PDB file of the backbone (N, CA, C, O) and the ligand in Angstrom, with CONECT records:
HET     ZN  A 101       1
ATOM      1  N   MET A   1      -1.191  -5.433 -10.440  1.00  0.00           N
ATOM      2  CA  MET A   1       0.093  -5.280  -9.739  1.00  0.00           C
ATOM      3  C   MET A   1       1.150  -4.729 -10.697  1.00  0.00           C
ATOM      4  O   MET A   1       1.164  -5.031 -11.890  1.00  0.00           O
ATOM      5  N   GLN A   2       2.019  -3.922 -10.137  1.00  0.00           N
ATOM      6  CA  GLN A   2       3.102  -3.342 -10.942  1.00  0.00           C
ATOM      7  C   GLN A   2       3.992  -4.433 -11.553  1.00  0.00           C
ATOM      8  O   GLN A   2       4.272  -5.454 -10.924  1.00  0.00           O
ATOM      9  N   GLN A   3       4.430  -4.189 -12.801  1.00  0.00           N
ATOM     10  CA  GLN A   3       5.382  -5.098 -13.439  1.00  0.00           C
ATOM     11  C   GLN A   3       6.725  -4.393 -13.570  1.00  0.00           C
ATOM     12  O   GLN A   3       6.817  -3.172 -13.442  1.00  0.00           O
ATOM     13  N   CYS A   4       7.753  -5.174 -13.823  1.00  0.00           N
ATOM     14  CA  CYS A   4       9.063  -4.593 -14.103  1.00  0.00           C
ATOM     15  C   CYS A   4       8.958  -3.799 -15.414  1.00  0.00           C
ATOM     16  O   CYS A   4       8.448  -4.308 -16.412  1.00  0.00           O
ATOM     17  N   VAL A   5       9.442  -2.558 -15.404  1.00  0.00           N
ATOM     18  CA  VAL A   5       9.366  -1.703 -16.585  1.00  0.00           C
ATOM     19  C   VAL A   5      10.238  -2.267 -17.699  1.00  0.00           C
ATOM     20  O   VAL A   5       9.958  -2.080 -18.883  1.00  0.00           O
ATOM     21  N   ASN A   6      11.286  -2.952 -17.303  1.00  0.00           N
ATOM     22  CA  ASN A   6      12.266  -3.477 -18.244  1.00  0.00           C
ATOM     23  C   ASN A   6      11.808  -4.777 -18.913  1.00  0.00           C
ATOM     24  O   ASN A   6      11.786  -4.869 -20.141  1.00  0.00           O
ATOM     25  N   CYS A   7      11.438  -5.796 -18.095  1.00  0.00           N
ATOM     26  CA  CYS A   7      11.176  -7.132 -18.657  1.00  0.00           C
ATOM     27  C   CYS A   7       9.756  -7.629 -18.388  1.00  0.00           C
ATOM     28  O   CYS A   7       9.428  -8.766 -18.726  1.00  0.00           O
ATOM     29  N   ARG A   8       8.915  -6.795 -17.787  1.00  0.00           N
ATOM     30  CA  ARG A   8       7.504  -7.111 -17.572  1.00  0.00           C
ATOM     31  C   ARG A   8       7.262  -8.247 -16.578  1.00  0.00           C
ATOM     32  O   ARG A   8       6.175  -8.823 -16.562  1.00  0.00           O
ATOM     33  N   THR A   9       8.248  -8.577 -15.755  1.00  0.00           N
ATOM     34  CA  THR A   9       8.028  -9.553 -14.690  1.00  0.00           C
ATOM     35  C   THR A   9       7.177  -8.892 -13.610  1.00  0.00           C
ATOM     36  O   THR A   9       7.553  -7.834 -13.103  1.00  0.00           O
ATOM     37  N   PRO A  10       6.038  -9.486 -13.242  1.00  0.00           N
ATOM     38  CA  PRO A  10       5.221  -8.864 -12.193  1.00  0.00           C
ATOM     39  C   PRO A  10       5.880  -8.985 -10.826  1.00  0.00           C
ATOM     40  O   PRO A  10       6.463 -10.018 -10.495  1.00  0.00           O
ATOM     41  N   PHE A  11       5.781  -7.927 -10.041  1.00  0.00           N
ATOM     42  CA  PHE A  11       6.274  -7.974  -8.669  1.00  0.00           C
ATOM     43  C   PHE A  11       5.245  -8.691  -7.811  1.00  0.00           C
ATOM     44  O   PHE A  11       4.051  -8.671  -8.108  1.00  0.00           O
ATOM     45  N   SER A  12       5.720  -9.326  -6.738  1.00  0.00           N
ATOM     46  CA  SER A  12       4.792 -10.019  -5.850  1.00  0.00           C
ATOM     47  C   SER A  12       4.244  -9.039  -4.810  1.00  0.00           C
ATOM     48  O   SER A  12       4.840  -8.000  -4.528  1.00  0.00           O
ATOM     49  N   TRP A  13       3.090  -9.409  -4.252  1.00  0.00           N
ATOM     50  CA  TRP A  13       2.469  -8.583  -3.208  1.00  0.00           C
ATOM     51  C   TRP A  13       3.439  -8.396  -2.047  1.00  0.00           C
ATOM     52  O   TRP A  13       3.573  -7.305  -1.493  1.00  0.00           O
ATOM     53  N   LYS A  14       4.112  -9.495  -1.691  1.00  0.00           N
ATOM     54  CA  LYS A  14       5.042  -9.496  -0.566  1.00  0.00           C
ATOM     55  C   LYS A  14       6.195  -8.515  -0.803  1.00  0.00           C
ATOM     56  O   LYS A  14       6.608  -7.778   0.093  1.00  0.00           O
ATOM     57  N   GLN A  15       6.696  -8.533  -2.034  1.00  0.00           N
ATOM     58  CA  GLN A  15       7.808  -7.653  -2.402  1.00  0.00           C
ATOM     59  C   GLN A  15       7.431  -6.181  -2.263  1.00  0.00           C
ATOM     60  O   GLN A  15       8.179  -5.379  -1.705  1.00  0.00           O
ATOM     61  N   VAL A  16       6.230  -5.844  -2.794  1.00  0.00           N
ATOM     62  CA  VAL A  16       5.801  -4.442  -2.770  1.00  0.00           C
ATOM     63  C   VAL A  16       5.483  -3.997  -1.354  1.00  0.00           C
ATOM     64  O   VAL A  16       5.849  -2.891  -0.956  1.00  0.00           O
ATOM     65  N   SER A  17       4.796  -4.857  -0.577  1.00  0.00           N
ATOM     66  CA  SER A  17       4.443  -4.436   0.778  1.00  0.00           C
ATOM     67  C   SER A  17       5.693  -4.305   1.638  1.00  0.00           C
ATOM     68  O   SER A  17       5.762  -3.443   2.514  1.00  0.00           O
ATOM     69  N   LYS A  18       6.674  -5.158   1.388  1.00  0.00           N
ATOM     70  CA  LYS A  18       7.934  -5.065   2.125  1.00  0.00           C
ATOM     71  C   LYS A  18       8.619  -3.727   1.830  1.00  0.00           C
ATOM     72  O   LYS A  18       9.170  -3.085   2.725  1.00  0.00           O
ATOM     73  N   SER A  19       8.573  -3.323   0.561  1.00  0.00           N
ATOM     74  CA  SER A  19       9.145  -2.040   0.171  1.00  0.00           C
ATOM     75  C   SER A  19       8.439  -0.892   0.890  1.00  0.00           C
ATOM     76  O   SER A  19       9.068   0.090   1.282  1.00  0.00           O
ATOM     77  N   LEU A  20       7.113  -1.032   1.059  1.00  0.00           N
ATOM     78  CA  LEU A  20       6.342   0.016   1.739  1.00  0.00           C
ATOM     79  C   LEU A  20       6.743   0.137   3.205  1.00  0.00           C
ATOM     80  O   LEU A  20       6.936   1.237   3.722  1.00  0.00           O
ATOM     81  N   TRP A  21       6.866  -1.025   3.871  1.00  0.00           N
ATOM     82  CA  TRP A  21       7.175  -1.008   5.299  1.00  0.00           C
ATOM     83  C   TRP A  21       8.596  -0.544   5.560  1.00  0.00           C
ATOM     84  O   TRP A  21       8.909  -0.083   6.658  1.00  0.00           O
ATOM     85  N   LEU A  22       9.466  -0.663   4.551  1.00  0.00           N
ATOM     86  CA  LEU A  22      10.839  -0.195   4.696  1.00  0.00           C
ATOM     87  C   LEU A  22      10.979   1.220   4.143  1.00  0.00           C
ATOM     88  O   LEU A  22      11.982   1.556   3.513  1.00  0.00           O
ATOM     89  N   ALA A  23       9.955   2.048   4.389  1.00  0.00           N
ATOM     90  CA  ALA A  23       9.975   3.455   3.981  1.00  0.00           C
ATOM     91  C   ALA A  23      10.192   3.615   2.479  1.00  0.00           C
ATOM     92  O   ALA A  23      11.075   4.358   2.050  1.00  0.00           O
ATOM     93  N   TYR A  24       9.380   2.911   1.678  1.00  0.00           N
ATOM     94  CA  TYR A  24       9.401   3.005   0.213  1.00  0.00           C
ATOM     95  C   TYR A  24      10.767   2.655  -0.359  1.00  0.00           C
ATOM     96  O   TYR A  24      11.269   3.326  -1.260  1.00  0.00           O
ATOM     97  N   LYS A  25      11.353   1.600   0.174  1.00  0.00           N
ATOM     98  CA  LYS A  25      12.639   1.123  -0.327  1.00  0.00           C
ATOM     99  C   LYS A  25      12.485   0.712  -1.802  1.00  0.00           C
ATOM    100  O   LYS A  25      11.493   0.076  -2.158  1.00  0.00           O
ATOM    101  N   PRO A  26      13.448   1.064  -2.659  1.00  0.00           N
ATOM    102  CA  PRO A  26      13.358   0.661  -4.071  1.00  0.00           C
ATOM    103  C   PRO A  26      13.301  -0.860  -4.219  1.00  0.00           C
ATOM    104  O   PRO A  26      13.900  -1.591  -3.430  1.00  0.00           O
ATOM    105  N   ILE A  27      12.571  -1.331  -5.240  1.00  0.00           N
ATOM    106  CA  ILE A  27      12.430  -2.764  -5.487  1.00  0.00           C
ATOM    107  C   ILE A  27      13.347  -3.165  -6.631  1.00  0.00           C
ATOM    108  O   ILE A  27      13.388  -2.507  -7.671  1.00  0.00           O
ATOM    109  N   ALA A  28      14.084  -4.256  -6.428  1.00  0.00           N
ATOM    110  CA  ALA A  28      14.895  -4.805  -7.510  1.00  0.00           C
ATOM    111  C   ALA A  28      14.086  -5.907  -8.186  1.00  0.00           C
ATOM    112  O   ALA A  28      13.521  -6.766  -7.510  1.00  0.00           O
ATOM    113  N   CYS A  29      14.029  -5.884  -9.518  1.00  0.00           N
ATOM    114  CA  CYS A  29      13.295  -6.898 -10.261  1.00  0.00           C
ATOM    115  C   CYS A  29      13.934  -8.271 -10.006  1.00  0.00           C
ATOM    116  O   CYS A  29      15.154  -8.408 -10.095  1.00  0.00           O
ATOM    117  N   PRO A  30      13.103  -9.308  -9.683  1.00  0.00           N
ATOM    118  CA  PRO A  30      13.666 -10.631  -9.413  1.00  0.00           C
ATOM    119  C   PRO A  30      14.236 -11.288 -10.663  1.00  0.00           C
ATOM    120  O   PRO A  30      15.026 -12.227 -10.558  1.00  0.00           O
ATOM    121  N   ASN A  31      13.854 -10.816 -11.828  1.00  0.00           N
ATOM    122  CA  ASN A  31      14.301 -11.423 -13.079  1.00  0.00           C
ATOM    123  C   ASN A  31      15.535 -10.733 -13.656  1.00  0.00           C
ATOM    124  O   ASN A  31      16.542 -11.388 -13.927  1.00  0.00           O
ATOM    125  N   CYS A  32      15.460  -9.396 -13.847  1.00  0.00           N
ATOM    126  CA  CYS A  32      16.572  -8.704 -14.519  1.00  0.00           C
ATOM    127  C   CYS A  32      17.362  -7.808 -13.569  1.00  0.00           C
ATOM    128  O   CYS A  32      18.406  -7.276 -13.947  1.00  0.00           O
ATOM    129  N   GLY A  33      16.869  -7.634 -12.327  1.00  0.00           N
ATOM    130  CA  GLY A  33      17.633  -6.906 -11.324  1.00  0.00           C
ATOM    131  C   GLY A  33      17.554  -5.397 -11.426  1.00  0.00           C
ATOM    132  O   GLY A  33      18.223  -4.702 -10.662  1.00  0.00           O
ATOM    133  N   SER A  34      16.751  -4.858 -12.355  1.00  0.00           N
ATOM    134  CA  SER A  34      16.686  -3.393 -12.462  1.00  0.00           C
ATOM    135  C   SER A  34      15.910  -2.823 -11.279  1.00  0.00           C
ATOM    136  O   SER A  34      14.937  -3.412 -10.809  1.00  0.00           O
ATOM    137  N   LEU A  35      16.368  -1.657 -10.807  1.00  0.00           N
ATOM    138  CA  LEU A  35      15.851  -1.060  -9.589  1.00  0.00           C
ATOM    139  C   LEU A  35      14.661  -0.142  -9.901  1.00  0.00           C
ATOM    140  O   LEU A  35      14.712   0.660 -10.833  1.00  0.00           O
ATOM    141  N   HIS A  36      13.582  -0.273  -9.101  1.00  0.00           N
ATOM    142  CA  HIS A  36      12.388   0.542  -9.294  1.00  0.00           C
ATOM    143  C   HIS A  36      12.112   1.366  -8.050  1.00  0.00           C
ATOM    144  O   HIS A  36      12.185   0.868  -6.926  1.00  0.00           O
ATOM    145  N   LYS A  37      11.796   2.632  -8.267  1.00  0.00           N
ATOM    146  CA  LYS A  37      11.498   3.534  -7.162  1.00  0.00           C
ATOM    147  C   LYS A  37      10.009   3.856  -7.161  1.00  0.00           C
ATOM    148  O   LYS A  37       9.378   3.907  -8.216  1.00  0.00           O
ATOM    149  N   VAL A  38       9.454   4.073  -5.977  1.00  0.00           N
ATOM    150  CA  VAL A  38       8.037   4.441  -5.873  1.00  0.00           C
ATOM    151  C   VAL A  38       7.821   5.813  -6.490  1.00  0.00           C
ATOM    152  O   VAL A  38       8.604   6.733  -6.256  1.00  0.00           O
ATOM    153  N   GLN A  39       6.756   5.953  -7.279  1.00  0.00           N
ATOM    154  CA  GLN A  39       6.414   7.255  -7.827  1.00  0.00           C
ATOM    155  C   GLN A  39       5.890   8.142  -6.706  1.00  0.00           C
ATOM    156  O   GLN A  39       5.276   7.674  -5.747  1.00  0.00           O
ATOM    157  N   PHE A  40       6.152   9.437  -6.857  1.00  0.00           N
ATOM    158  CA  PHE A  40       5.765  10.381  -5.818  1.00  0.00           C
ATOM    159  C   PHE A  40       4.266  10.305  -5.527  1.00  0.00           C
ATOM    160  O   PHE A  40       3.856  10.327  -4.366  1.00  0.00           O
ATOM    161  N   LEU A  41       3.454  10.216  -6.571  1.00  0.00           N
ATOM    162  CA  LEU A  41       1.998  10.187  -6.397  1.00  0.00           C
ATOM    163  C   LEU A  41       1.544   8.964  -5.608  1.00  0.00           C
ATOM    164  O   LEU A  41       0.630   9.055  -4.790  1.00  0.00           O
ATOM    165  N   SER A  42       2.184   7.816  -5.852  1.00  0.00           N
ATOM    166  CA  SER A  42       1.855   6.598  -5.125  1.00  0.00           C
ATOM    167  C   SER A  42       2.191   6.747  -3.652  1.00  0.00           C
ATOM    168  O   SER A  42       1.469   6.261  -2.781  1.00  0.00           O
ATOM    169  N   ARG A  43       3.297   7.427  -3.388  1.00  0.00           N
ATOM    170  CA  ARG A  43       3.739   7.665  -2.032  1.00  0.00           C
ATOM    171  C   ARG A  43       2.687   8.495  -1.295  1.00  0.00           C
ATOM    172  O   ARG A  43       2.339   8.221  -0.146  1.00  0.00           O
ATOM    173  N   LEU A  44       2.193   9.519  -1.998  1.00  0.00           N
ATOM    174  CA  LEU A  44       1.161  10.397  -1.461  1.00  0.00           C
ATOM    175  C   LEU A  44      -0.111   9.589  -1.194  1.00  0.00           C
ATOM    176  O   LEU A  44      -0.737   9.707  -0.140  1.00  0.00           O
ATOM    177  N   LEU A  45      -0.474   8.764  -2.183  1.00  0.00           N
ATOM    178  CA  LEU A  45      -1.677   7.928  -2.091  1.00  0.00           C
ATOM    179  C   LEU A  45      -1.585   6.989  -0.889  1.00  0.00           C
ATOM    180  O   LEU A  45      -2.553   6.810  -0.150  1.00  0.00           O
ATOM    181  N   ALA A  46      -0.410   6.397  -0.708  1.00  0.00           N
ATOM    182  CA  ALA A  46      -0.224   5.448   0.397  1.00  0.00           C
ATOM    183  C   ALA A  46      -0.406   6.149   1.733  1.00  0.00           C
ATOM    184  O   ALA A  46      -1.026   5.599   2.644  1.00  0.00           O
ATOM    185  N   SER A  47       0.135   7.371   1.859  1.00  0.00           N
ATOM    186  CA  SER A  47      -0.011   8.062   3.147  1.00  0.00           C
ATOM    187  C   SER A  47      -1.456   8.455   3.393  1.00  0.00           C
ATOM    188  O   SER A  47      -1.918   8.442   4.533  1.00  0.00           O
ATOM    189  N   ILE A  48      -2.179   8.807   2.326  1.00  0.00           N
ATOM    190  CA  ILE A  48      -3.599   9.142   2.482  1.00  0.00           C
ATOM    191  C   ILE A  48      -4.369   7.897   2.922  1.00  0.00           C
ATOM    192  O   ILE A  48      -5.219   7.968   3.809  1.00  0.00           O
ATOM    193  N   PHE A  49      -4.066   6.751   2.293  1.00  0.00           N
ATOM    194  CA  PHE A  49      -4.764   5.501   2.616  1.00  0.00           C
ATOM    195  C   PHE A  49      -4.476   5.026   4.035  1.00  0.00           C
ATOM    196  O   PHE A  49      -5.282   4.315   4.635  1.00  0.00           O
ATOM    197  N   MET A  50      -3.325   5.424   4.566  1.00  0.00           N
ATOM    198  CA  MET A  50      -2.989   5.024   5.934  1.00  0.00           C
ATOM    199  C   MET A  50      -3.808   5.828   6.950  1.00  0.00           C
ATOM    200  O   MET A  50      -4.056   5.363   8.063  1.00  0.00           O
ATOM    201  N   VAL A  51      -4.223   7.027   6.560  1.00  0.00           N
ATOM    202  CA  VAL A  51      -4.958   7.904   7.481  1.00  0.00           C
ATOM    203  C   VAL A  51      -6.461   7.647   7.400  1.00  0.00           C
ATOM    204  O   VAL A  51      -7.178   7.774   8.392  1.00  0.00           O
ATOM    205  N   ILE A  52      -6.931   7.279   6.195  1.00  0.00           N
ATOM    206  CA  ILE A  52      -8.363   7.079   5.963  1.00  0.00           C
ATOM    207  C   ILE A  52      -9.023   6.127   6.978  1.00  0.00           C
ATOM    208  O   ILE A  52     -10.115   6.435   7.457  1.00  0.00           O
ATOM    209  N   PRO A  53      -8.401   4.975   7.328  1.00  0.00           N
ATOM    210  CA  PRO A  53      -9.074   4.048   8.252  1.00  0.00           C
ATOM    211  C   PRO A  53      -9.530   4.711   9.538  1.00  0.00           C
ATOM    212  O   PRO A  53     -10.589   4.373  10.067  1.00  0.00           O
ATOM    213  N   ILE A  54      -8.757   5.634  10.040  1.00  0.00           N
ATOM    214  CA  ILE A  54      -9.103   6.270  11.310  1.00  0.00           C
ATOM    215  C   ILE A  54     -10.368   7.118  11.147  1.00  0.00           C
ATOM    216  O   ILE A  54     -11.252   7.088  12.003  1.00  0.00           O
ATOM    217  N   TYR A  55     -10.451   7.870  10.051  1.00  0.00           N
ATOM    218  CA  TYR A  55     -11.645   8.682   9.801  1.00  0.00           C
ATOM    219  C   TYR A  55     -12.847   7.794   9.489  1.00  0.00           C
ATOM    220  O   TYR A  55     -13.954   8.033   9.972  1.00  0.00           O
ATOM    221  N   ALA A  56     -12.610   6.757   8.669  1.00  0.00           N
ATOM    222  CA  ALA A  56     -13.692   5.851   8.293  1.00  0.00           C
ATOM    223  C   ALA A  56     -14.246   5.145   9.530  1.00  0.00           C
ATOM    224  O   ALA A  56     -15.459   5.007   9.683  1.00  0.00           O
ATOM    225  N   ALA A  57     -13.347   4.702  10.408  1.00  0.00           N
ATOM    226  CA  ALA A  57     -13.773   4.018  11.624  1.00  0.00           C
ATOM    227  C   ALA A  57     -14.572   4.954  12.519  1.00  0.00           C
ATOM    228  O   ALA A  57     -15.553   4.545  13.141  1.00  0.00           O
ATOM    229  N   TYR A  58     -14.150   6.205  12.581  1.00  0.00           N
ATOM    230  CA  TYR A  58     -14.866   7.204  13.373  1.00  0.00           C
ATOM    231  C   TYR A  58     -16.292   7.352  12.831  1.00  0.00           C
ATOM    232  O   TYR A  58     -17.257   7.434  13.590  1.00  0.00           O
ATOM    233  N   PHE A  59     -16.396   7.382  11.504  1.00  0.00           N
ATOM    234  CA  PHE A  59     -17.689   7.526  10.837  1.00  0.00           C
ATOM    235  C   PHE A  59     -18.583   6.317  11.136  1.00  0.00           C
ATOM    236  O   PHE A  59     -19.768   6.476  11.432  1.00  0.00           O
ATOM    237  N   PHE A  60     -18.006   5.096  11.057  1.00  0.00           N
ATOM    238  CA  PHE A  60     -18.781   3.880  11.329  1.00  0.00           C
ATOM    239  C   PHE A  60     -19.250   3.846  12.783  1.00  0.00           C
ATOM    240  O   PHE A  60     -20.358   3.400  13.080  1.00  0.00           O
ATOM    241  N   THR A  61     -18.399   4.318  13.671  1.00  0.00           N
ATOM    242  CA  THR A  61     -18.754   4.331  15.092  1.00  0.00           C
ATOM    243  C   THR A  61     -19.980   5.209  15.319  1.00  0.00           C
ATOM    244  O   THR A  61     -20.849   4.888  16.129  1.00  0.00           O
ATOM    245  N   GLN A  62     -20.034   6.319  14.591  1.00  0.00           N
ATOM    246  CA  GLN A  62     -21.198   7.210  14.697  1.00  0.00           C
ATOM    247  C   GLN A  62     -22.458   6.486  14.242  1.00  0.00           C
ATOM    248  O   GLN A  62     -23.538   6.700  14.794  1.00  0.00           O
ATOM    249  N   LEU A  63     -22.318   5.633  13.237  1.00  0.00           N
ATOM    250  CA  LEU A  63     -23.465   4.924  12.670  1.00  0.00           C
ATOM    251  C   LEU A  63     -23.904   3.754  13.552  1.00  0.00           C
ATOM    252  O   LEU A  63     -25.082   3.605  13.877  1.00  0.00           O
ATOM    253  N   ILE A  64     -22.929   2.935  13.927  1.00  0.00           N
ATOM    254  CA  ILE A  64     -23.253   1.665  14.593  1.00  0.00           C
ATOM    255  C   ILE A  64     -23.316   1.834  16.107  1.00  0.00           C
ATOM    256  O   ILE A  64     -24.068   1.133  16.784  1.00  0.00           O
ATOM    257  N   GLY A  65     -22.542   2.743  16.622  1.00  0.00           N
ATOM    258  CA  GLY A  65     -22.526   2.942  18.062  1.00  0.00           C
ATOM    259  C   GLY A  65     -21.137   2.772  18.613  1.00  0.00           C
ATOM    260  O   GLY A  65     -20.245   2.285  17.918  1.00  0.00           O
ATOM    261  N   PRO A  66     -20.937   3.169  19.865  1.00  0.00           N
ATOM    262  CA  PRO A  66     -19.598   3.099  20.462  1.00  0.00           C
ATOM    263  C   PRO A  66     -19.157   1.651  20.697  1.00  0.00           C
ATOM    264  O   PRO A  66     -19.968   0.725  20.685  1.00  0.00           O
ATOM    265  N   GLY A  67     -17.886   1.487  20.905  1.00  0.00           N
ATOM    266  CA  GLY A  67     -17.362   0.141  21.183  1.00  0.00           C
ATOM    267  C   GLY A  67     -16.905  -0.570  19.932  1.00  0.00           C
ATOM    268  O   GLY A  67     -16.286  -1.631  20.012  1.00  0.00           O
ATOM    269  N   THR A  68     -17.201  -0.004  18.780  1.00  0.00           N
ATOM    270  CA  THR A  68     -16.808  -0.656  17.527  1.00  0.00           C
ATOM    271  C   THR A  68     -15.605   0.036  16.900  1.00  0.00           C
ATOM    272  O   THR A  68     -15.081  -0.427  15.887  1.00  0.00           O
ATOM    273  N   PHE A  69     -15.163   1.150  17.499  1.00  0.00           N
ATOM    274  CA  PHE A  69     -14.121   1.960  16.881  1.00  0.00           C
ATOM    275  C   PHE A  69     -12.850   1.155  16.598  1.00  0.00           C
ATOM    276  O   PHE A  69     -12.341   1.144  15.477  1.00  0.00           O
ATOM    277  N   LEU A  70     -12.351   0.485  17.637  1.00  0.00           N
ATOM    278  CA  LEU A  70     -11.086  -0.232  17.491  1.00  0.00           C
ATOM    279  C   LEU A  70     -11.186  -1.355  16.458  1.00  0.00           C
ATOM    280  O   LEU A  70     -10.275  -1.565  15.657  1.00  0.00           O
ATOM    281  N   ILE A  71     -12.324  -2.078  16.493  1.00  0.00           N
ATOM    282  CA  ILE A  71     -12.525  -3.179  15.543  1.00  0.00           C
ATOM    283  C   ILE A  71     -12.602  -2.627  14.121  1.00  0.00           C
ATOM    284  O   ILE A  71     -12.022  -3.193  13.194  1.00  0.00           O
ATOM    285  N   SER A  72     -13.328  -1.511  13.959  1.00  0.00           N
ATOM    286  CA  SER A  72     -13.431  -0.895  12.633  1.00  0.00           C
ATOM    287  C   SER A  72     -12.064  -0.477  12.121  1.00  0.00           C
ATOM    288  O   SER A  72     -11.726  -0.731  10.965  1.00  0.00           O
ATOM    289  N   VAL A  73     -11.273   0.167  12.981  1.00  0.00           N
ATOM    290  CA  VAL A  73      -9.929   0.589  12.577  1.00  0.00           C
ATOM    291  C   VAL A  73      -9.126  -0.618  12.108  1.00  0.00           C
ATOM    292  O   VAL A  73      -8.469  -0.576  11.068  1.00  0.00           O
ATOM    293  N   LEU A  74      -9.189  -1.704  12.898  1.00  0.00           N
ATOM    294  CA  LEU A  74      -8.401  -2.897  12.563  1.00  0.00           C
ATOM    295  C   LEU A  74      -8.836  -3.502  11.231  1.00  0.00           C
ATOM    296  O   LEU A  74      -8.002  -3.854  10.396  1.00  0.00           O
ATOM    297  N   VAL A  75     -10.161  -3.620  11.041  1.00  0.00           N
ATOM    298  CA  VAL A  75     -10.672  -4.247   9.812  1.00  0.00           C
ATOM    299  C   VAL A  75     -10.319  -3.406   8.595  1.00  0.00           C
ATOM    300  O   VAL A  75      -9.847  -3.931   7.587  1.00  0.00           O
ATOM    301  N   ILE A  76     -10.552  -2.080   8.693  1.00  0.00           N
ATOM    302  CA  ILE A  76     -10.281  -1.208   7.542  1.00  0.00           C
ATOM    303  C   ILE A  76      -8.782  -1.132   7.277  1.00  0.00           C
ATOM    304  O   ILE A  76      -8.345  -1.158   6.127  1.00  0.00           O
ATOM    305  N   MET A  77      -7.997  -1.038   8.352  1.00  0.00           N
ATOM    306  CA  MET A  77      -6.536  -0.979   8.217  1.00  0.00           C
ATOM    307  C   MET A  77      -6.025  -2.226   7.490  1.00  0.00           C
ATOM    308  O   MET A  77      -5.168  -2.140   6.610  1.00  0.00           O
ATOM    309  N   LEU A  78      -6.571  -3.389   7.875  1.00  0.00           N
ATOM    310  CA  LEU A  78      -6.151  -4.650   7.280  1.00  0.00           C
ATOM    311  C   LEU A  78      -6.468  -4.681   5.781  1.00  0.00           C
ATOM    312  O   LEU A  78      -5.647  -5.122   4.976  1.00  0.00           O
ATOM    313  N   SER A  79      -7.679  -4.204   5.409  1.00  0.00           N
ATOM    314  CA  SER A  79      -8.034  -4.190   3.988  1.00  0.00           C
ATOM    315  C   SER A  79      -7.138  -3.232   3.224  1.00  0.00           C
ATOM    316  O   SER A  79      -6.765  -3.503   2.082  1.00  0.00           O
ATOM    317  N   VAL A  80      -6.788  -2.105   3.850  1.00  0.00           N
ATOM    318  CA  VAL A  80      -5.904  -1.133   3.190  1.00  0.00           C
ATOM    319  C   VAL A  80      -4.528  -1.747   2.972  1.00  0.00           C
ATOM    320  O   VAL A  80      -3.942  -1.626   1.896  1.00  0.00           O
ATOM    321  N   ILE A  81      -4.019  -2.410   4.017  1.00  0.00           N
ATOM    322  CA  ILE A  81      -2.688  -3.018   3.923  1.00  0.00           C
ATOM    323  C   ILE A  81      -2.655  -4.072   2.812  1.00  0.00           C
ATOM    324  O   ILE A  81      -1.661  -4.208   2.099  1.00  0.00           O
ATOM    325  N   LEU A  82      -3.768  -4.821   2.678  1.00  0.00           N
ATOM    326  CA  LEU A  82      -3.841  -5.844   1.631  1.00  0.00           C
ATOM    327  C   LEU A  82      -3.941  -5.212   0.247  1.00  0.00           C
ATOM    328  O   LEU A  82      -3.396  -5.744  -0.720  1.00  0.00           O
ATOM    329  N   ALA A  83      -4.637  -4.075   0.148  1.00  0.00           N
ATOM    330  CA  ALA A  83      -4.941  -3.493  -1.161  1.00  0.00           C
ATOM    331  C   ALA A  83      -3.841  -2.578  -1.687  1.00  0.00           C
ATOM    332  O   ALA A  83      -3.631  -2.492  -2.897  1.00  0.00           O
ATOM    333  N   ILE A  84      -3.137  -1.893  -0.785  1.00  0.00           N
ATOM    334  CA  ILE A  84      -2.187  -0.865  -1.226  1.00  0.00           C
ATOM    335  C   ILE A  84      -1.139  -1.363  -2.236  1.00  0.00           C
ATOM    336  O   ILE A  84      -0.875  -0.663  -3.214  1.00  0.00           O
ATOM    337  N   PRO A  85      -0.532  -2.543  -2.036  1.00  0.00           N
ATOM    338  CA  PRO A  85       0.483  -2.967  -3.015  1.00  0.00           C
ATOM    339  C   PRO A  85      -0.050  -3.026  -4.449  1.00  0.00           C
ATOM    340  O   PRO A  85       0.722  -2.894  -5.399  1.00  0.00           O
ATOM    341  N   TYR A  86      -1.373  -3.225  -4.615  1.00  0.00           N
ATOM    342  CA  TYR A  86      -1.941  -3.271  -5.962  1.00  0.00           C
ATOM    343  C   TYR A  86      -2.044  -1.874  -6.570  1.00  0.00           C
ATOM    344  O   TYR A  86      -2.139  -1.730  -7.789  1.00  0.00           O
ATOM    345  N   LEU A  87      -2.026  -0.848  -5.719  1.00  0.00           N
ATOM    346  CA  LEU A  87      -2.208   0.517  -6.200  1.00  0.00           C
ATOM    347  C   LEU A  87      -0.902   1.250  -6.432  1.00  0.00           C
ATOM    348  O   LEU A  87      -0.863   2.273  -7.116  1.00  0.00           O
ATOM    349  N   MET A  88       0.180   0.715  -5.851  1.00  0.00           N
ATOM    350  CA  MET A  88       1.453   1.409  -5.949  1.00  0.00           C
ATOM    351  C   MET A  88       2.014   1.334  -7.369  1.00  0.00           C
ATOM    352  O   MET A  88       1.899   0.317  -8.054  1.00  0.00           O
ATOM    353  N   ARG A  89       2.629   2.453  -7.789  1.00  0.00           N
ATOM    354  CA  ARG A  89       3.256   2.503  -9.114  1.00  0.00           C
ATOM    355  C   ARG A  89       4.740   2.815  -8.942  1.00  0.00           C
ATOM    356  O   ARG A  89       5.132   3.659  -8.136  1.00  0.00           O
ATOM    357  N   TYR A  90       5.541   2.111  -9.719  1.00  0.00           N
ATOM    358  CA  TYR A  90       6.993   2.270  -9.624  1.00  0.00           C
ATOM    359  C   TYR A  90       7.567   2.716 -10.966  1.00  0.00           C
ATOM    360  O   TYR A  90       6.980   2.468 -12.019  1.00  0.00           O
ATOM    361  N   ARG A  91       8.714   3.372 -10.912  1.00  0.00           N
ATOM    362  CA  ARG A  91       9.422   3.733 -12.143  1.00  0.00           C
ATOM    363  C   ARG A  91      10.884   3.305 -12.001  1.00  0.00           C
ATOM    364  O   ARG A  91      11.395   3.104 -10.899  1.00  0.00           O
ATOM    365  N   LEU A  92      11.531   3.176 -13.154  1.00  0.00           N
ATOM    366  CA  LEU A  92      12.938   2.789 -13.151  1.00  0.00           C
ATOM    367  C   LEU A  92      13.776   3.879 -12.494  1.00  0.00           C
ATOM    368  O   LEU A  92      13.502   5.066 -12.670  1.00  0.00           O
ATOM    369  N   VAL A  93      14.786   3.487 -11.745  1.00  0.00           N
ATOM    370  CA  VAL A  93      15.683   4.457 -11.102  1.00  0.00           C
ATOM    371  C   VAL A  93      16.626   5.006 -12.166  1.00  0.00           C
ATOM    372  O   VAL A  93      17.477   5.843 -11.865  1.00  0.00           O
TER     373      VAL A  93
HETATM  374 ZN    ZN A 101      12.927  -6.982 -14.829  1.00  0.00          ZN2+
END
C-alpha cells in the first residue's frame, strides 16, 4: 500500500478506495496532512482494471457456458475493487 511520501505513514485501503470513487480525489496524509495526487499511470491502470472484468467474464462464459456472465462480472469486479487500492501510486502535490 502507498505510504505518505513525507512521513511514511501508510494510507488505509478505505482512504485510497474512497479517493478512487471520488474521481481520484487527492489524499491528505492522516499524520502530517500533506496532499497526495494519483499518478497518471495509476489512473490509467485503474481505468484498464475497471474494463478487464467485462472481457474476462465474457471469456469465462465461453468456457463454462451461458448464465454465468453476470456472476463472473460481479466476482471479478469485486476482486478488482479490493485489489486496486494496493496498486495505486500517489505523489506529493
Ligand atoms: Zn504524512
